[in-house]
C-alpha positions as CSV (number, residue, x, y, z in Angstrom):
1,M,97.2,96.7,102.3
2,A,95.9,99.7,102.8
3,K,92.6,101.3,101.9
4,T,93.5,104.5,99.2
5,L,92.0,107.7,100.9
6,T,89.7,107.7,97.8
7,A,88.4,104.2,99.0
8,R,87.5,105.5,102.8
9,I,85.8,108.1,101.3
10,K,84.0,105.3,98.9
11,D,82.9,103.4,102.0
12,D,82.1,106.2,104.1
13,I,80.5,108.1,101.5
14,V,77.3,108.6,103.0
15,L,79.0,110.4,106.4
16,Y,81.6,112.4,104.1
17,G,78.5,114.1,101.8
18,A,76.4,114.9,105.2
19,L,80.2,116.3,106.1
20,A,79.7,118.3,103.1
21,A,76.5,119.5,103.1
22,N,76.7,120.6,106.9
23,L,80.2,122.5,107.0
24,G,78.6,124.6,103.5
25,I,75.2,125.4,105.0
26,G,76.2,126.3,108.5
27,V,78.0,129.1,107.9
28,A,75.4,130.8,105.6
29,K,72.9,130.1,108.1
30,F,74.5,132.2,110.7
31,V,75.5,135.2,108.9
32,A,71.7,135.2,107.2
33,A,70.4,135.3,111.5
34,G,73.3,137.8,112.3
35,M,72.0,140.2,109.4
36,T,68.2,139.3,110.0
37,G,68.0,138.6,113.7
38,S,65.7,135.6,112.8
39,S,65.9,133.2,115.5
40,S,64.7,130.5,113.2
41,M,67.7,130.6,111.4
42,L,69.9,130.6,114.0
43,T,68.1,127.5,115.8
44,E,68.9,125.9,111.9
45,G,72.8,127.5,112.5
46,F,73.3,125.9,115.6
47,H,71.6,122.8,113.9
48,S,73.6,122.4,111.3
49,V,77.0,122.7,113.8
50,V,76.1,119.8,115.6
51,D,75.2,117.9,112.4
52,S,78.9,118.6,111.5
53,G,80.2,117.5,114.6
54,N,78.1,113.9,114.8
55,Q,79.6,113.2,111.3
56,V,83.1,113.7,112.4
57,L,82.4,111.4,115.8
58,L,80.8,108.6,113.3
59,L,83.9,108.7,111.4
60,Y,85.8,108.7,114.4
61,G,83.9,106.8,115.6
62,Q,84.1,104.5,112.3
63,K,88.6,104.9,112.6
64,K,88.7,103.3,116.5
65,A,86.2,100.1,115.4
66,K,88.8,99.3,112.8
67,R,91.6,98.1,115.0
68,P,92.5,94.7,115.4
69,A,91.7,93.0,118.1
70,D,94.6,93.1,121.4
71,E,95.3,91.0,124.8
72,A,93.0,93.3,126.6
73,H,90.3,93.0,123.7
74,P,90.1,89.9,122.3
75,F,87.0,90.8,120.4
76,G,88.1,93.9,118.6
77,Y,87.1,97.6,119.0
78,G,84.4,97.3,117.1
79,R,81.2,98.4,119.4
80,E,83.6,101.6,119.7
81,L,81.5,102.7,117.2
82,Y,78.3,102.1,119.4
83,F,79.7,104.2,121.6
84,W,80.0,106.9,119.6
85,A,76.7,106.3,117.9
86,F,74.8,107.5,121.5
87,V,76.7,110.0,122.1
88,V,75.9,111.5,119.0
89,A,72.5,110.8,119.7
90,I,72.5,112.8,123.2
91,L,74.5,115.8,121.5
92,I,71.7,116.4,119.2
93,F,69.2,115.9,122.5
94,A,71.3,118.4,124.8
95,I,72.3,120.8,122.3
96,G,70.5,120.8,119.0
97,A,67.2,120.4,120.6
98,G,68.2,122.0,123.6
99,V,69.3,125.2,122.2
100,S,66.7,125.4,119.4
101,I,64.2,125.5,122.5
102,F,66.0,128.0,124.2
103,E,66.2,130.3,121.5
104,G,62.7,129.7,120.2
105,W,61.8,130.6,123.8
106,R,63.9,133.6,124.0
107,H,63.1,135.3,120.9
108,I,59.3,134.8,121.9
109,Q,59.6,136.4,125.2
110,E,61.8,139.6,123.6
111,P,60.8,139.5,119.5
112,E,64.0,140.8,117.3
113,P,62.8,143.8,114.9
114,L,61.2,142.5,111.7
115,T,64.1,143.1,108.9
116,S,63.7,141.7,104.8
117,P,63.5,137.8,104.9
118,T,65.1,137.7,101.4
119,I,68.4,136.3,102.6
120,N,66.9,133.8,104.7
121,Y,64.7,132.6,101.9
122,V,68.2,132.3,99.5
123,V,69.9,130.3,102.3
124,L,67.6,128.0,103.1
125,A,66.9,126.9,99.4
126,I,70.3,126.7,99.0
127,S,70.3,124.7,102.6
128,F,67.4,122.8,101.2
129,A,69.4,121.8,97.9
130,L,72.2,120.7,100.1
131,E,70.7,118.6,102.5
132,G,68.5,117.2,100.1
133,S,71.7,116.2,98.1
134,S,72.9,114.7,101.6
135,W,69.8,112.9,102.2
136,T,69.5,111.6,98.7
137,I,72.8,110.0,98.9
138,A,71.4,108.8,102.8
139,V,68.5,106.9,101.1
140,R,70.8,105.5,97.8
141,E,73.0,103.6,100.3
142,F,70.7,102.7,102.7
143,S,67.8,101.7,100.5
144,K,70.9,99.4,98.8
145,A,71.8,97.9,102.2
146,K,68.1,96.7,103.6
147,G,67.0,94.8,100.7
148,D,63.8,93.2,100.9
149,M,63.2,94.8,104.5
150,G,60.2,97.6,105.3
151,W,62.3,100.9,105.8
152,W,61.3,101.4,110.1
153,D,62.3,96.8,110.1
154,A,65.4,97.8,108.5
155,I,66.4,100.9,110.8
156,H,65.6,98.6,113.9
157,R,67.9,95.5,112.8
158,S,70.3,97.9,111.1
159,K,74.1,97.3,112.9
160,D,75.4,99.5,111.5
161,P,74.1,103.1,113.1
162,A,76.7,105.7,111.2
163,G,73.8,104.5,108.0
164,F,70.4,105.8,110.1
165,I,71.6,108.5,112.2
166,V,72.7,110.5,109.0
167,L,69.1,109.3,107.3
168,F,67.9,110.4,110.5
169,E,69.9,113.5,110.7
170,D,69.2,114.6,106.8
171,S,65.4,114.0,107.2
172,A,65.4,116.6,110.4
173,A,66.9,118.8,108.9
174,L,65.1,118.9,105.8
175,A,61.7,119.1,108.2
176,G,63.4,122.5,109.9
177,L,64.1,123.8,106.9
178,V,60.4,123.9,105.7
179,I,59.7,125.0,109.2
180,A,62.0,127.5,109.3
181,A,60.4,128.9,106.0
182,I,56.9,128.7,107.9
183,G,58.2,130.4,110.3
184,V,59.7,133.8,108.1
185,W,57.4,133.7,106.1
186,A,54.5,133.9,109.0
187,S,56.3,135.9,110.5
188,H,56.4,138.8,108.3
189,A,52.3,138.1,106.8
190,F,51.3,138.3,110.0
191,N,53.7,141.0,111.5
192,D,54.8,139.0,114.4
193,P,58.2,138.1,114.8
194,R,57.2,135.7,117.5
195,I,55.7,133.2,115.1
196,D,59.9,132.7,113.9
197,G,60.4,131.9,117.9
198,V,57.8,129.2,117.6
199,A,59.0,127.7,114.7
200,S,62.8,127.6,116.4
201,I,61.1,125.5,119.4
202,A,59.4,123.4,116.7
203,I,63.0,122.6,114.9
204,G,63.5,121.6,118.7
205,V,60.7,118.7,119.5
206,I,62.0,117.7,116.1
207,L,65.6,117.3,116.8
208,A,64.8,115.9,120.0
209,L,62.6,113.0,118.9
210,V,65.1,112.3,116.3
211,A,67.6,112.1,119.3
212,V,65.3,109.4,121.4
213,L,64.6,107.1,118.1
214,L,68.6,107.4,118.0
215,A,69.5,106.8,121.3
216,R,67.5,103.8,121.7
217,E,68.5,102.0,118.9
218,S,72.1,102.7,119.4
219,K,71.6,101.5,123.0
220,G,70.9,98.1,121.9
221,L,73.4,98.0,119.5
222,L,75.9,99.1,122.9
223,I,74.4,96.2,125.2
224,G,74.9,94.2,122.5
225,E,72.3,92.8,119.7
226,R,71.6,89.1,118.3
227,A,72.4,88.5,114.8
228,D,69.9,88.6,111.9
229,P,67.3,85.9,112.4
230,A,68.4,84.5,108.9
231,V,72.0,84.8,110.2
232,I,70.7,82.1,113.2
233,A,69.0,79.7,111.4
234,T,71.8,79.1,108.6
235,I,74.5,78.3,111.8
236,R,71.7,76.1,112.6
237,K,71.3,74.4,109.9
238,I,74.8,73.9,109.2
239,V,75.9,72.0,112.8
240,A,72.7,70.4,112.5
241,A,73.0,68.3,109.0
242,H,76.5,67.0,110.4
243,P,75.6,63.3,111.7
244,A,77.2,62.5,114.4
245,I,74.9,65.7,115.8
246,V,72.3,65.0,118.1
247,S,70.3,67.7,117.6
248,V,71.2,71.3,118.3
249,N,70.4,72.9,121.4
250,H,71.0,76.2,121.1
251,V,72.6,79.3,119.1
252,R,73.3,82.2,121.0
253,T,75.2,84.7,118.6
254,I,76.5,89.1,119.6
255,H,77.0,91.7,117.5
256,T,80.8,93.1,117.9
257,A,81.0,95.7,115.0
258,P,78.9,95.7,112.4
259,E,80.2,93.0,110.1
260,S,81.4,91.0,113.0
261,I,79.1,88.2,115.2
262,F,80.9,86.4,118.1
263,A,78.0,82.8,118.0
264,A,78.0,80.3,121.0
265,I,76.7,77.1,119.8
266,S,75.3,74.2,122.0
267,A,75.0,70.5,120.4
268,D,74.2,67.7,121.5
269,F,77.0,64.6,120.1
270,D,76.6,61.3,119.3
271,D,77.7,59.3,122.4
272,S,79.9,56.7,120.2
273,I,81.8,60.0,118.4
274,T,85.4,59.5,119.9
275,M,86.9,62.6,121.0
276,G,89.5,63.3,118.5
277,A,86.8,62.9,115.5
278,G,84.9,65.5,117.8
279,E,87.7,67.7,117.4
280,T,87.8,67.4,113.9
281,M,83.8,67.9,113.2
282,I,84.3,70.9,115.3
283,E,86.9,72.4,112.5
284,A,85.0,71.2,109.7
285,M,82.0,72.5,110.9
286,E,83.4,76.2,111.4
287,T,85.4,76.2,107.7
288,E,81.0,75.9,106.4
289,L,80.2,78.1,108.8
290,R,82.6,81.0,108.2
291,A,82.6,80.3,103.9
292,A,78.5,80.5,104.8
293,V,78.5,83.6,107.4
294,P,81.4,85.3,106.2
295,T,80.6,88.0,109.3
296,L,81.5,85.3,112.3
297,S,84.6,86.5,113.5
298,S,84.7,84.0,116.6
299,I,82.6,80.2,116.5
300,Y,82.3,78.4,120.3
301,I,81.3,74.8,119.4
302,R,80.5,73.7,122.9
303,P,79.2,69.6,123.3
304,E,76.4,69.4,125.2
305,K,73.7,66.7,126.3
306,R,70.1,68.1,125.3
307,E,69.1,67.6,128.6
308,N,71.5,69.0,129.9
309,A,70.9,72.5,127.8
310,T,67.3,72.4,128.6
311,L,68.0,72.7,132.9
312,T,71.0,75.2,132.6
313,A,68.1,77.3,130.1
314,T,65.3,76.9,132.7
315,A,67.4,78.1,135.6
316,S,68.7,80.7,134.3
317,T,65.1,82.1,133.5
318,P,64.0,84.4,136.4
């Protein structure tokens, strides 16, 4: 049965929360920038536009990734989400960081006359509250998903880019708002509008660093990452437990989607087992594996002598 709109929104609550926050504050930032001429506020406006676009792209990627497998893509379209995650990282770097640094440099070269900063402070305060709400949702959802792992380890091992991208974006947004507020205050405190431009450049540098981190994580997923070591250990244990298995030569896995794993298993079967018995045993093992690891979408079990598997692995090692 197709999911209701409410169910789909609940599944993507992190993305919808971030999108709502960015759309709401983006307009306010541009209005404030237009009224006060603040470079850092204009930078923050572009930041919100980029973030909103990113959330739309991730929602689009998630929708496309859920398409069922077909003849052209027998393992499904799950990795399309990883492609759009990489595009998001590029957009943050090219547009978010690029525009921020350019606007900051331009404002230093041609500083705008100082005007009352009150509206800037009001917009920044509202923005911080909205971004903080989105960040809280992202932290809560990611915290539930990471379990006992450390934060950085969980981000590095995560196979669902939507969660950690929003977490990074919202963290960068909150840091940017703090820097923008300091820039506005310092510009008026020292009567030097060029400080606002320096703040804009600082925001751009933060966005560039976030973009590089996201690109690195997204690239790994796009190329193809193995399943969690605990999953691999479970697969090996289940296969090795069968009496007719002499040894498990290797277990090779790859994520074809955040919740979809392809596993290729090489095992040395006892020579006395017949072909028919071997087929029955392989079917039984696949049933056990899918029950133990529901994310296994495809399983390939290859009977192979241990010495041949060792020779193959040695020959393929550079």
